[in-house]
N, C-alpha and C positions, 0 to 999 in steps of 0.2 A: 357982534359976530367977530370979535377980534381973537385970533388964534395966536397964542404966544409960541414963539419959536425958541426952543431950548437949545442953546449952543453949549455943547459939553466943554467943560474946562479941560485944558490939556493936563495930562497926568504929570505929577512931579517926578522927575527921574531920581531914583535913589542915589545916595552919596557914593556908595561903592561902585555902582555901575558907571557913574560919571568919572570916577577915579580910574577904573579899569579901561575906559574908552580913551584915555589920554595917553598916547604913546610916549610923549616927552616926560611925563611924570613917571611912567613905568621905567623908562631908560634911566632917569635920575635915581630912582629907588634901587634899580639893579646895579648901579655903579656905586652909590653911596653906602648901601648896607654892607657889602663885602669889605669896602675900604674901612669902615668903622670897626668891623669885627677884627680885621687883620691888625689894625693899629692897637686895639685893646689887647689882642693876643700878644703882640710884640711887647707892649708895656708890661704885661704880666710875666713874660719870659725874662725880660731884663730885670724885673723886680725880684725874681727868684734866683738870680745868679748869686752865689755866695761871695762875700767880700774877701779879697785876697789878703793874706797875712803880711 
């Protein structure tokens, strides 16, 4: 008469939910992404300046 007690395993939290729950990671992404885009935009602008005669 032994009854087995089934303890449910805790569900694995999906990666994107863990990422979106981390405010410091979101802050880093929110600062890093515009910085990278503006730097790339600046490099492209400088590269398109015609060479002086």
